[in-house]
N, C-alpha and C positions, 0 to 999 in steps of 0.2 A: 670885369670880375677878377678878383685875386685868385689865380689858379692854385695857390698854395693852400687855400682854405677849404677846398671841396675835392672829393675824389675825382679822378679822371674818369669821365663818362664816355665810353666808346660804343657807337653803333656799328654793327658789323654783320654782313650778310654773305654767307657761303651757300651755294646751291647744289653742290655735288661733293662726293667723297674726297676728291683731290683738293677742293677748296677747304673742306673741313680740316685736312691735314695742315694746310697753310695757315688757316685761322688759329688752330691750336698752337702753332709755332709763334705767331704774333702775341697771343695771350700770354704764353709762358715768358717770352722775352720782355713784354711790357710789365708783367708782374714782378720781374726781377728788379725793375727800376721804380715802379710805382705799385707797391704791394696792395693798396686798397682800391686799385682801378676797378671800375664796373663795366661789364660787357653785356650787351643785349642785342638781339636781332634775330638771325636765323643761322643755325649751325647743326652739325651732326653730332654723333656720340663723342668724338674727341673734344670738340669745343664745349659741349654741355658738361662733360665730365670735368673740364678745366674751369668751370664756373661761369660760362656764358649762358644767359637766360635766352632760350630760343622761343620766339613768339609763335613759330610754326614748326612742325616736323620738317626737317630739311628734305626728306623724300618727296614731299608734295611739290617741291620746286625742281626736282631733278628729272629732266626730260631732254632727250636728244633728237636731232633730225628736224627738218623743216616740216614735213607732213605730220610727224608725231606730236608736234607742239599744238597743232590746230585744235584737237579735241580738248586740250587742257587750257586753252587760251583764256576763257572767261575766268576760271579759277585763279590762274596766274596773275591776270590783271587786277583781280579783286585783292589778292594778297599784297601786291605791290602798292596799290592805293592805300590799303590799311597801314602798311609799313610807313609810307610817306606821311600819312596823317599822324601816326604815333610819334615819329621822330620830330615832326614840326611842332607838335604839342609839348613834347618833352625833349628839347634839343640836346643832342650829345655834344661833347667838345669837338668830336670829329666823327665822320662816318667813313667806314672802310668797306668798299665793295670788292669782293674777291672773285675775280674772273666773271663768268656768266654775264657777258656784256649786254646781251639783249634784255636781261632782267635788271641788271644793276645800273647801267648807264642812265636810263631814264629816271630811275629813283635818285641817283646822285645829282642829276641835273635839277630836279625839283628841290632837293635839299640845298643845293648850292644857291639857288635863287632865293631860298628862305634865309640865307646868311649862315648856313652851316658849312664848316670846312669839309671837303670831300677828298678822299684818296682812293684811287683805283689801283688794285694790286693784281697784276698779270695783264699784259697787253692782249687785246683781241688779236686774232690772227690776221692782222691787216696785211701782212706779207703774203698771205695765201689768197684771200678774197675780201670783197667789200672794203676796199681801201679808203672809201669815203668816211669810214668810222674813225679815222685819224682826227678829223674835225669834230666828230661827235664826242670823242673822248675829251678833247680840249675844252669843249663847252660844258662838259658834265663834271669834270674833276679839277681840283686845284693842283693835284700832283698825280703822276703815274709812275708806278714802280714796276719794272719789267724783270722777267726771269732770265732772259737771254740777251747777250750783248748786241746781236744783230738787229734787235727790235728798236733800239734807241734812234737809229737813223731816220725812221719813218716819221718822227715827230719834230724834227729839227726846225721846221718852219712854223710850228704851232706855239701860241702863247701858253705854254704848259711846262711845269717843272717835271723833268723826266730823269730817272736814274735806274740803271741796271743794278739789282741787288744780288744777282746770282740765284741759285736754286737751293732751297733748304736740304733737298736730298743730297746735294753735293757736299754739304757740311756733315750730314748724318752718316753717309756711307763711307766705309774705309776705302783706301786706295786699292786694295785687293781683297776679294772675297775668298773664303776658305771652303772649297767645294766638299772636302772630306768632312769637315765639321758640320756643314749643312746636311750632308747625307746622313750622318750619324744622328743629327737632331730629328730628321724625318723618318729614320728607320729604313733607309735605302741602302742597297748594296754599294760598297765602296769602289768596286772595280768594274761593274757593269755599265755600259754606255747608257746615258739617260737623256731623253729629250723632254723639255717642259712645253706644255701647250697652255696658252693663256688666251681664251676666246673673248675676253672683255670683262669689264666690271659691272656692266648693265645687262639686264635680262634680254633687252632688244638686241644687243651685240652678240650674246651667247646664242640666241636663236638663229642669227644670221651665219655665225661662224662655226658652231659646234660640229655640224655634219661634215663640212669640208675638212676641218682639222682632224676629225676622227678618221675619215677616209684617207687622208694623207698619212696619218700615223700607221694605218693598216698597210698602205703602199710601201712605206719604209720598212715595216716589220717583216714583210714578205722577203725583203732583200737583206735585212739584218735581223735574224731571229734572236740575237743576243740583246736587242734594244729593248729598253723599258721606258714607259711614259709616266710623267707626273703632271697632274692638272689641278692647280689651285683655283678654287671658285670663291668669288668675293662674298657671297651670302647664300642663304638657303634657297632663294628664288633662282639664282644663277646655277646652283648645284642641281636643283630639280630639272631645270631646262636642259642642262648638259646630260643628265642621266637619261632623260627621255630620248634625246638624240642618239645616245650610245645604245640604248635598247632597240630603237628603230633601225639602227645601222646593222645590227646583228653581227658586228665585228667582235671577234674574240682576241683581246689584246692584253698584254701585261701592263695594266694601267692603274695608277693610284690616284684617287681623288682626295683633295685636301680642302678643308674649310679654312679659307684665307691662306696665310703663309706663302704669299706669292714671292716675296723676297728670298725666302729660304729655298723655294722650288727652283727659282732661276739660278741662284747661287750653286745649287747642287747639280745643275744640268750641264751637259756638254754642248748643247745647242738649244735654242728657244724659238718656237713659232708663236707669234702673239699678235693680238689686235693692236692697231695704231692707237696711241694715247700715252698717258703718263707712264704706263708700264714699260714702254720702250726706253724712256729716260732712266728708269730704275735698272733695266737690263744693261744699258750703256754703262752706268756707273758701277755695276757689278762685274763689268768687263766680260760679258757673255755674248758670243756671236748669235745673231738673230736674223729671222725672216719676218717681215712685217706685212700683215694683210688687213683688209677692211672691206666690209660690205654694209650697205644700208638699203632702205627701200628704193625701188626703181625711180620713183618720183623725186625723192630726196637727192638721189645721185644725179639725176638730170639737172636739177636746180644747182647743186654744188658744182658740177662740172662746168656749167655756164658761167659761174662766178670765179672759178679758180684762176689765179694769176701766178702760180709758182710751179716749178718743175717737180717738186717733191711734196709728199704729205706727211712723212714720218719725221719726228724730231731728230733722230740721229743724222739723217741726211741734211736737214735744214741747218743743223749746227755744224756739220762738217763742210757744208757748201758744195757737196758732190754726192753722187749715188754710192754711198758707202755700204748700205745694206739693201737687200732686195726688197722692193715694195710691190705688192700685188693688190689690186683693187677691183671690186665688183666682178665682172665676168672673167677677170684674170685669176680669180681665186678658184682654181681647179685642183683636183686630187693630184695629178701628175706634176703640175707646176710647184705646188707647195711641197710635195714629196721630194722632187729633185733638188730644190733649194735647201731643204732640211738635210738631205743626205750629203750635199756639198759641204755644209758646215761640219758634219760629223766626220767626213772622210778626207777633206782637204784642210789639214791642220794649219798649213802656212797661211792659207786664205783667212781662216778664222783668227789666227794670231795677229795678222796684220790689221784686221778690222778692230781687234781689241786694243791694239797699241794706239790707234787714233782715239778710241774711247777714253783712254787714260789722259790724253792731252785735253780733250773736251771737259772731262771731269774736273781737272785742275782749274781750267778757265772759269768754271761755274761755282767754284768754292769761294764765297765772299761773305760768309757769316750772315746769311740772308735775313733770318728772323730778327736778329739784333739790329741789323741795318734798317729794317722796316720800323722797329720800335724807336730807334733814334730819330727817324724822320717824323714819326707821330709826335714825339715830344717836342721837336722843333716847330711843327705846325701848330701845336696847341700852346706854345709858350711855356712848356714845362721843362725846358732844358736845364734850368737851374733849380728845379724842384723834383728831381728824380726820386728822392726818398719820401716825397709827400704822401 
């Protein structure tokens, strides 16, 4: 088929908010090169606002944890089957699966067998657990684009095109954040010490971490009465869950709850206590010292621990290749441990500044114009290199 005579048709599936952000970047970058490109699949508000037709609400695919998936499994399998049938019946020029390997890789494999080009964006965490997925990725995708340089090595022996494109956040965020400007934007005092608490972007995470974060904040407040806390919540459900935990704790704290605005909250803070995930990468690029914590259901944790093959679970430590930030997981997530580590960041400025200096180096390594690099790879795979203005 002559690629210059029909619009570029892209199938694309993102299953969670971080994937929605990545997908939005791809769509924007591709539209700069191919203005009439058509996008359909599954995406959140960012992708749909950017013109992607979502066959399902993304929230129906967003689920975390081993045990948490079980109750949703029939619905998830049904949606994947329907997506497979849809794309086989109306084949896109390329299918892009963004992260969510357990959902996207089997879909990609089926589409690849049907003769559709497949690209997987974001490597599964093969460096942490289930390393056999390296082979699964190679069987499912024609190309893998990774966010982090250290991930490429795991695929060296596979018949798969692999390229590190860096992280879009590294391109988006400035070298240095302006804490005073962030405080002014949020209406916070400019001279008062501030700690940001980010208990996760999913309700399940907030339910696990809100109480210990609140108690750790109270522990710190007893020792630093001048301290103030800011808590950005991802959505109404997360805010409601946090408010219920705050009410049950009966703690009286100088605390400000925000709807979203996590970047501004972290930029405004002197120290950050947060759940493991994409927010840790944002915090790194904002050059804010952090303590990372995580909790999940007991059964999910037992399964995860049996599969874990890495020393670290937080992105800053994985990228640094050493224990740069304090990680606390499961039973380690206690009031005193969280509180002591948060106070250390607030009171030992040399420790905090040395941490942030390493963050600056990592930030620069990840700045590779990611979304445009992905778009260039898509055009190459679809034979559109010479028809970017089509």
